[in-house]
C-alpha positions in Angstrom: 7.0 65.5 0.6 4.9 63.5 2.7 2.0 64.5 0.7 0.9 66.5 3.8 -0.3 70.3 2.4 -2.9 71.4 4.7 -2.7 71.8 8.5 -4.3 72.4 11.5 -2.8 72.5 15.3 -2.6 74.4 18.4 -0.7 74.6 21.4 -1.3 72.3 24.2 1.3 73.1 26.9 4.8 74.9 28.0 6.4 73.4 31.0 10.2 73.7 32.2 10.6 75.1 28.4 9.0 72.3 26.8 6.4 72.7 24.4 3.4 70.0 23.6 1.8 70.8 20.3 -1.1 69.1 18.6 -1.4 68.9 14.7 -3.9 67.1 12.6 -2.1 66.9 9.0 -4.0 66.6 5.5 -3.2 65.7 1.6 -3.7 68.0 -0.9 -6.5 65.1 -2.3 -8.3 65.7 1.4 -8.3 69.5 0.9 -8.8 72.1 3.5 -10.3 71.2 7.0 -13.9 72.6 6.9 -16.0 75.1 9.4 -17.4 71.6 10.9 -14.0 70.3 11.8 -12.3 73.4 12.7 -15.7 73.5 15.3 -14.9 70.0 16.3 -11.1 70.6 16.9 -12.1 73.9 19.1 -14.4 72.4 21.1 -12.2 69.1 21.9 -8.7 71.8 22.5 -9.7 72.5 26.4 -10.2 69.0 27.5 -6.7 67.8 25.5 -5.0 70.6 27.4 -6.5 69.7 30.4 -5.5 66.4 29.7 -1.7 67.4 28.8 -1.6 69.2 32.3 -3.0 66.8 34.4 -0.7 64.3 33.0 2.3 66.7 33.3 1.4 66.8 37.0 1.3 63.2 37.6 4.6 62.7 35.9 5.8 65.9 38.4 4.4 64.2 41.4 5.9 60.8 40.7 9.2 62.5 40.3 9.2 64.2 43.1 7.3 61.0 45.1 10.1 59.2 43.9 13.0 61.6 44.8 11.5 61.0 48.4 11.4 57.6 48.9 15.3 58.0 47.7 15.4 60.1 50.9 14.0 57.9 52.9 15.8 54.8 51.9 19.4 57.2 52.3 18.4 58.4 55.8 18.5 54.9 57.3 15.9 55.6 59.4 13.5 52.4 60.2 10.1 53.7 59.1 7.1 51.6 57.9 3.8 53.3 56.8 0.5 51.6 57.1 -2.5 52.5 54.9 -6.0 52.7 56.8 -6.7 48.6 57.2 -3.6 49.5 59.6 -1.4 46.8 56.8 2.1 47.8 55.5 2.2 50.1 52.6 5.7 51.2 52.8 8.7 50.2 54.5 12.2 52.0 54.1 15.1 49.8 53.5 16.1 49.8 56.9 12.6 48.6 58.3 13.0 45.7 55.9 15.9 44.4 57.3 14.7 44.6 60.7 11.7 42.8 59.7 13.4 40.6 57.7 15.6 39.7 60.8 12.8 39.2 62.8 14.4 41.0 65.7 11.8 42.9 67.5 9.3 43.8 64.5 7.3 41.7 61.9 4.7 41.9 59.6 2.0 39.0 59.7 0.6 37.3 56.6 -2.3 40.1 57.1 0.7 42.7 56.2 0.2 43.9 59.8 3.1 44.8 61.8 3.6 43.3 65.1 6.2 42.9 68.0 7.9 39.5 68.7 6.7 39.8 72.2 2.9 39.4 72.8 3.0 42.1 75.3 5.0 45.0 73.0 2.4 43.7 70.1 -0.7 44.1 72.5 0.8 47.9 73.3 1.8 48.6 69.3 -1.4 47.5 68.4 -3.2 49.9 70.5 -0.9 52.8 69.9 -1.9 52.2 66.2 -5.4 52.0 66.9 -5.6 55.1 68.5 -4.0 57.0 65.7 -6.2 55.3 63.1 -9.5 56.1 65.3 -8.6 59.3 65.6 -7.7 60.0 61.8 -10.9 58.8 61.4 -12.7 61.1 64.0 -10.7 64.4 63.1 -11.1 63.9 59.1 -9.6 66.7 57.1 -9.0 69.2 60.3 -6.8 71.8 60.1 -5.2 70.9 63.6 -3.5 67.7 63.6 -4.8 65.6 66.5 -2.3 64.4 69.0 -2.3 60.4 68.8 -0.1 57.8 68.6 3.0 57.5 71.1 6.2 55.8 71.9 7.0 52.5 73.2 10.4 50.2 73.3 10.2 46.9 71.7 12.6 44.0 73.1 14.4 42.0 70.7 14.7 38.5 70.5 19.0 39.0 69.7 19.2 40.4 73.1 20.3 43.2 71.2 19.3 47.0 72.7 15.3 47.2 72.3 13.9 49.0 69.2 12.5 52.7 70.1 9.2 52.5 68.0 7.0 55.9 67.5 3.5 55.7 66.0 2.1 58.8 64.9 -0.5 59.9 62.2 
């Protein structure tokens, strides 16, 4: 009906009951595939299977990461994750609200977290620096280093201070 008469194909993967196949179709006018085409297909097949497996894994990680982020937001906990340059990489919605109010914690133009009062800010910077330095020295050790600490950050609104924990 579509003019296809000859096929060559292979199963690439099956994950959670969903199969992925690759098929090449040829018309009657093109004829059967030859030995060279079969050999080329066979050489490409392991690479295609690996690409499909990698894509499936990445999609699964994205799904799990999305669920994790949703859970963090739903927890109501204010959490700020920093990158290796000490810049904000992620904030929960609760943290975003605190920063938006400028009541205790702020994010400066460089994307770094600081406290409203300079004394609190210096202590916070030191805790963050200790964590970054310890992680850089420790590399991929099996036992996580003891680094970081806790402090209370004053709030300009006069409300109770924010309890801040800095941890690797």
